[in-house]
C-alpha positions in Angstrom: 4.0 16.2 -10.3 0.3 18.0 -11.1 -1.8 14.9 -11.7 -3.3 14.7 -15.1 -1.9 18.4 -15.7 -0.5 17.5 -19.3 -4.5 16.4 -20.8 -5.8 20.0 -18.7 -3.4 22.0 -20.3 -4.6 24.4 -23.2 -8.0 23.2 -23.0 -7.9 21.4 -19.4 -10.5 19.6 -21.1 -12.2 15.7 -19.7 -8.7 13.8 -18.7 -8.3 10.0 -18.8 -5.7 9.1 -16.0 -2.6 7.3 -17.6 -2.2 3.1 -17.7 1.4 2.9 -17.3 4.6 4.4 -17.7 7.7 4.6 -19.4 11.2 5.7 -18.5 14.8 5.3 -19.5 17.9 7.2 -19.4 17.7 9.1 -23.2 19.2 12.2 -24.5 16.6 15.0 -23.5 14.9 17.3 -26.0 16.1 20.3 -25.1 13.2 23.2 -25.1 13.3 25.0 -28.4 11.3 28.1 -27.8 9.0 29.1 -31.0 6.8 31.5 -29.4 7.7 34.3 -26.5 7.6 32.9 -23.3 5.4 34.7 -20.7 6.8 35.1 -17.0 6.4 36.6 -13.8 8.4 39.4 -12.6 9.1 40.2 -8.7 6.0 41.7 -7.1 5.5 45.1 -7.4 5.1 45.7 -3.3 4.4 42.7 -1.3 2.4 45.1 1.3 -1.0 43.7 1.3 -3.6 46.5 -0.7 -6.2 48.5 1.4 -8.7 49.9 0.3 -10.4 53.0 0.9 -13.0 53.8 3.2 -15.8 54.3 1.0 -16.1 52.8 -3.0 -17.9 51.9 -5.5 -17.9 49.4 -8.0 -18.9 47.3 -10.9 -18.4 42.9 -11.3 -19.2 40.9 -13.9 -19.5 37.6 -11.8 -19.5 34.3 -13.1 -21.1 31.4 -11.3 -19.4 27.7 -10.5 -21.8 25.7 -12.0 -24.3 26.4 -15.1 -26.2 29.3 -13.7 -26.0 33.1 -15.3 -23.4 35.5 -15.6 -24.5 38.3 -13.2 -23.6 42.2 -13.4 -23.1 43.2 -9.8 -23.4 47.1 -8.5 -20.9 47.9 -5.1 -20.8 50.6 -2.9 -18.9 49.9 0.4 -18.6 52.8 3.5 -16.4 51.4 5.8 -18.3 54.4 8.1 -21.3 52.2 9.4 -19.8 49.6 8.4 -22.1 48.7 5.3 -22.1 47.3 2.1 -25.2 47.3 -0.6 -25.2 44.5 -3.5 -27.5 45.0 -6.6 -27.5 41.8 -7.8 -28.5 41.9 -11.8 -29.0 38.4 -14.1 -27.7 38.9 -17.6 -30.2 36.6 -18.5 -33.1 37.4 -15.9 -34.1 38.8 -12.3 -32.6 40.8 -9.9 -31.9 41.3 -6.6 -30.6 44.3 -4.1 -29.1 43.2 -0.9 -27.9 46.1 2.6 -25.9 44.5 4.6 -25.0 46.5 8.0 -23.4 44.9 10.4 -24.5 41.0 11.3 -27.8 42.3 9.3 -29.1 41.5 5.6 -31.7 43.4 4.4 -33.7 42.7 0.7 -34.9 46.5 -1.0 -37.2 47.1 -3.1 -37.1 49.8 -4.6 -39.8 52.3 -6.5 -38.8 54.6 -9.3 -35.1 54.8 -7.9 -36.0 55.0 -3.8 -36.2 52.7 -1.0 -40.0 51.3 -1.0 -39.9 48.3 1.3 -37.1 46.9 3.5 -36.9 43.1 4.6 -34.4 42.1 7.6 -33.5 38.2 7.1 -31.4 38.8 9.7 -27.4 36.7 10.0 -26.8 35.2 6.4 -23.2 35.1 6.9 -22.6 38.1 4.5 -20.3 40.9 6.0 -19.3 44.3 5.2 -16.1 43.3 2.9 -12.9 44.6 4.7 -10.2 47.3 3.3 -7.5 43.9 3.4 -9.1 41.9 0.5 -6.6 38.5 0.8 -6.2 37.9 4.6 -3.2 37.2 6.9 -1.3 34.5 4.9 -1.6 36.2 1.3 1.6 36.7 -0.1 2.3 38.0 -3.6 3.8 35.9 -6.2 4.7 38.2 -9.1 3.6 40.9 -11.3 2.8 40.2 -14.7 0.0 41.3 -17.2 -3.8 39.6 -17.6 -4.3 40.5 -21.0 -3.0 44.1 -20.9 -3.6 45.3 -17.6 -0.3 45.4 -15.6 -1.5 42.8 -12.3 0.2 42.1 -9.4 -0.7 38.2 -8.5 -1.5 37.2 -5.4 -2.4 33.9 -3.9 -4.5 33.4 -0.7 -5.0 29.9 0.9 -8.4 29.4 1.4 -10.4 25.0 2.7 -6.9 22.9 1.8 -5.3 22.4 -0.4 -7.0 25.2 -2.2 -6.1 28.8 -2.9 -7.9 32.0 -3.6 -6.3 33.9 -6.5 -6.9 37.9 -6.6 -5.1 40.6 -9.0 -4.8 43.9 -7.9 -3.7 46.7 -10.2 -2.7 50.8 -10.5 -1.1 52.8 -8.3 -4.3 53.0 -6.3 -4.1 49.1 -6.1 -7.3 48.2 -6.9 -9.1 44.8 -7.3 -8.9 43.5 -11.1 -9.9 40.3 -10.7 -10.7 36.9 -8.4 -10.7 33.1 -8.8 -12.5 31.6 -5.8 -11.2 27.6 -5.6 -15.0 27.0 -3.9 -17.6 29.3 -2.9 -17.9 31.0 0.8 -18.8 34.1 3.0 -15.6 36.0 3.3 -16.2 38.4 0.0 -19.5 38.4 -0.8 -21.3 38.6 -3.2 -17.9 38.0 -5.1 -16.5 35.0 -3.2 -20.0 33.2 -3.8 -18.6 33.3 -8.0 -16.3 31.5 -9.4 -14.6 34.1 -11.2 -15.1 37.8 -11.7 -13.5 40.8 -13.8 -14.0 44.1 -12.3 -15.7 46.9 -14.5 -15.3 49.5 -12.3 -14.1 51.0 -9.5 -13.4 54.0 -7.9 -12.8 55.9 -4.9 -16.4 57.9 -2.7 -16.4 61.1 -0.7 -19.7 60.0 0.5 -22.6 57.4 -0.1 -26.4 56.9 0.3 -26.0 53.7 2.9 -26.8 55.6 5.9 -30.1 56.9 4.2 -31.3 53.4 3.3 -30.1 51.9 6.3 -31.9 54.6 8.3 -35.2 53.6 6.4 -34.9 50.1 7.2 -34.7 50.6 10.8 -37.4 53.0 10.8 -39.8 50.7 9.1 -38.6 46.8 10.4 -40.1 44.1 8.5 -38.2 40.9 10.4 -39.4 37.8 8.5 -39.2 34.5 10.3 -37.3 31.2 8.6 -34.5 34.0 7.1 -31.0 33.9 7.8 -28.6 32.1 5.1 -31.4 30.1 3.4 -33.4 32.6 2.4 -30.6 34.5 1.2 -29.9 31.8 -1.1 -33.8 31.5 -2.1 -33.2 35.4 -3.0 -30.6 34.3 -5.1 -31.6 31.6 -6.9 -34.6 33.1 -7.5 -33.0 35.8 -9.9 -33.5 32.5 -12.6 -36.7 32.3 -12.2 -38.1 35.6 -12.7 -40.0 37.0 -15.6 -38.1 39.8 -16.6 -33.6 41.6 -17.0 -33.4 44.8 -15.6 -32.0 45.8 -19.2 -31.4 49.6 -18.2 -29.9 48.8 -15.3 -27.0 46.5 -16.5 -27.1 49.2 -19.6 -25.9 51.7 -16.4 -23.6 50.0 -15.0 -22.1 48.7 -18.1 -22.7 50.0 -21.5 -20.5 47.7 -24.1 -22.2 44.6 -21.9 -24.8 43.0 -24.2 -26.8 40.5 -22.9 -28.0 38.6 -25.8 -25.7 36.5 -28.4 -28.2 36.1 -31.0 -26.4 35.1 -34.6 -22.6 34.9 -33.1 -21.1 31.8 -34.2 -18.7 30.3 -31.5 -15.1 30.7 -31.6 -13.1 28.3 -33.9 -9.5 27.6 -33.2 -7.2 29.0 -36.9 -5.5 25.6 -38.7 -2.6 26.4 -37.5 -1.6 29.0 -34.3 1.4 29.4 -31.5 0.4 31.2 -28.6 2.3 31.3 -24.7 0.0 31.4 -21.3 0.2 31.5 -17.7 -1.1 28.1 -16.3 -2.6 29.1 -12.4 -3.3 26.0 -10.9 -5.9 26.3 -7.2 -3.3 24.1 -5.4 -2.0 26.5 -3.2 1.0 24.6 -3.0 1.8 25.9 -7.3 1.8 28.9 -8.4 1.9 30.0 -12.3 4.0 28.0 -14.6 4.5 29.6 -18.3 3.9 27.2 -21.2 4.0 27.3 -24.9 1.2 26.2 -27.4 1.9 25.0 -31.1 -1.1 23.3 -33.2 -1.1 22.0 -36.5 -4.6 20.7 -37.7 -2.9 20.0 -40.6 -1.8 17.0 -39.3 -3.9 16.6 -36.4 -0.8 17.6 -34.0 -0.6 19.8 -30.8 1.6 20.3 -28.1 1.6 22.4 -25.4 5.2 23.0 -23.0 5.2 23.9 -19.5 8.3 25.3 -18.2 8.6 23.8 -14.7 9.9 25.5 -11.4 13.8 25.2 -11.1 13.9 23.5 -8.1 12.5 20.6 -9.3 13.8 17.8 -10.9 11.9 18.2 -14.0 12.8 21.3 -16.3 9.7 21.1 -18.5 6.6 19.0 -19.7 4.9 17.9 -22.5 0.9 17.5 -23.6 1.7 15.9 -26.9 -1.4 14.8 -28.4 -1.5 13.7 -32.1 -4.2 12.5 -33.7 -6.5 10.1 -31.2 -3.2 9.9 -29.4 -2.4 11.9 -26.5 1.3 11.6 -24.3 2.6 13.5 -21.2 6.4 13.6 -22.4 8.6 14.9 -19.1 11.9 15.9 -19.5 13.8 15.6 -17.0 17.3 18.0 -15.8 19.0 14.8 -16.0 18.3 14.1 -19.4 16.2 11.4 -19.0 12.4 11.6 -20.5 9.4 9.3 -19.5 6.2 9.3 -21.0 2.6 8.7 -19.8 -0.4 7.4 -22.0 -3.2 7.3 -22.5 -4.3 10.7 -22.4 -6.9 12.3 -24.7 -6.3 13.4 -28.7 -5.5 16.7 -30.5 -8.1 19.2 -29.3 -10.9 19.9 -32.5 -10.1 23.5 -33.6 -14.3 23.3 -33.6 -14.0 22.1 -29.9 -16.8 25.2 -28.1 -19.1 23.8 -31.4 -17.9 19.8 -30.9 -18.4 20.5 -26.7 -21.5 22.0 -26.5 -20.3 25.8 -25.6 -22.6 28.3 -25.1 -21.8 32.2 -26.1 -23.8 33.8 -22.2 -22.4 37.6 -23.3 -20.2 39.8 -25.5 -18.5 42.9 -24.5 -18.4 45.3 -27.6 -15.8 47.6 -27.6 -12.1 47.9 -26.3 -12.1 48.2 -22.7 -9.5 47.6 -19.6 -11.1 43.7 -20.0 -11.6 43.8 -23.5 -8.4 45.5 -24.9 -8.4 43.4 -28.4 -11.6 44.9 -29.0 -14.9 42.8 -29.3 -15.3 40.0 -27.2 -17.5 37.0 -26.7 -17.7 34.8 -23.0 -18.4 31.6 -23.9 -19.7 28.9 -21.2 -18.5 24.8 -21.6 -19.9 22.4 -20.1 -17.4 19.4 -18.0 -17.9 16.7 -15.4 -20.4 18.2 -13.0 -20.8 20.4 -11.0 -17.4 22.2 -13.1 -17.9 24.5 -16.1 -15.5 26.0 -18.5 -15.5 30.4 -19.2 -13.7 30.8 -21.5 -12.9 34.6 -23.6 -12.0 35.0 -27.1 -12.6 38.1 -29.1 -15.2 38.1 -32.3 -12.4 37.8 -34.5 -11.3 34.5 -32.8 -8.5 35.7 -30.3 -7.9 33.5 -26.7 -7.9 35.8 -23.7 -8.8 33.3 -20.8 -9.7 30.0 -20.1 -11.0 29.1 -16.5 -12.4 25.8 -15.7 -14.8 26.0 -12.3 -13.5 24.1 -9.4 -15.7 21.5 -6.9 -14.7 22.7 -4.3 -13.7 19.1 -3.0 -10.3 18.7 -5.2 -7.1 16.3 -3.6 -4.6 17.7 -5.6 -3.7 20.8 -8.0 -5.8 21.4 -11.0 -4.9 23.7 -13.5 -7.7 25.9 -13.4 -6.8 28.7 -15.2 -5.0 29.4 -18.6 -4.5 33.4 -19.6 -2.9 33.3 -23.2 -0.2 35.5 -23.9 1.6 36.0 -28.0 -1.3 35.1 -29.8 0.9 33.9 -33.8 -2.3 32.5 -35.7 -0.8 31.0 -38.9 2.5 29.9 -37.1 3.9 27.1 -38.3 5.5 25.4 -35.9 8.6 22.9 -36.8 8.1 19.4 -37.5 10.4 18.4 -34.6 8.0 19.5 -32.3 5.3 17.0 -32.7 7.7 13.8 -33.1 6.8 11.4 -30.7 9.8 10.6 -28.5 11.1 7.2 -28.4 9.4 6.3 -24.5 6.2 6.2 -26.2 4.8 3.6 -27.6 2.9 3.3 -30.4 -0.7 2.6 -29.6 -1.8 -1.2 -30.3 -4.1 -2.0 -32.9 -6.7 -2.6 -30.8 -6.5 0.5 -28.6 -9.5 2.1 -28.3 -8.5 6.0 -27.1 -10.5 7.3 -23.7 -13.1 9.0 -23.4 -14.5 7.1 -26.5 -18.3 7.8 -26.7 -20.9 8.9 -28.8 -22.3 12.5 -29.0 -25.0 13.0 -27.4 -26.3 15.5 -25.0 -24.4 17.8 -23.0 -21.6 16.1 -22.2 -18.4 17.0 -20.4 -15.6 18.0 -23.3 -14.4 14.7 -24.7 -15.5 14.9 -28.2 -13.3 18.1 -28.4 -10.6 15.8 -28.7 -9.8 13.2 -31.6 -10.9 9.7 -30.5 -13.8 10.0 -29.1 -15.5 10.7 -32.6 -13.8 9.8 -36.6 -11.1 13.4 -37.4 -13.2 15.2 -39.6 
């Protein structure tokens, strides 16, 4: 069983551990699907994708904590080998980094030409290999991310964590990446929690040889360089007084770094949707789930379909008013219930949870197939944050809770959303509390009961933390 997974489903918000367990034989509630489920098909290919010798790419990268979004323009030349990564903070600052062999150089430019090159030595960064996956990675299935067909690859990381990489198209280019903890394996991408490809193309030639020749002809080596010097350079981006607006527009014209006047997304009073839930734990694969929501009765149910090899066939996060239950349906007809869990999620949970809009992507693109989309960040239990994408019309696309890097269990880190059905009115039976879930005692105080004060993890996103509105 995935620990605390019921309360993490859909909203993946602050989760209180269950206080007790009640279980006895009962006629198991048969799953009734009201929303078309999303499943992964067999992998399109089981051989690891191989990137071309020379390529250029743009990635939009989300950090593990409350740092800024970064747009990266990366050029790679495997014939040297070398890589140049130009990082642009969406709030402020930039860094221009050239990596060749075991050396890292910090570049300064004037009117597009390199004016200065500082050799900071071995930082741990390397030019990326043709195979980004590693020897033990495996493809677990094929299916869409939004409307892009991709293969889903799981790569073991620091135990028990896994990194996830999605590759698409006939050229099998990287489409999305998720890392369990920061490392140097695919820097700069692996220093960020969650990245989407904006552009990727094979190149016939690059200018990296000329850049490297400039650095070698005018060596300026710095004492006290290495990994710490590079870390300071990237951290200093947030202290810059300027933002590279022209470069951001060049790399991604659809990107708008200013969210002024954009209201945060709000759930409709009734809806249904399907999700694929991807854990960060290496031992688990994506799980399909159905979400039903009715604010009029303060009810929400998310039903996860469990792997056929297990003793349980489904698990529900049943949130009714201020109380939440984790309901497990066994294949032998047994039903068990855990409580207390957080109550139903408020439709304005992004506002209640002190979330903020960090960027808007205008228009329809491969990563925003449903139209203009805002990228929202929400605080979680430090050092975690949540990154969630919604269209400006309120359609959810993806929800990702960053890992702290020290997990010991299968945290449900990522939810991709499908089959969006706003206005769907679920059957009353979907929200019925099984007999195994005892009602809350009269003196019961819901978990996470706390006043709204400051930027705190999303406790007030759930009923039970404050009076229902």
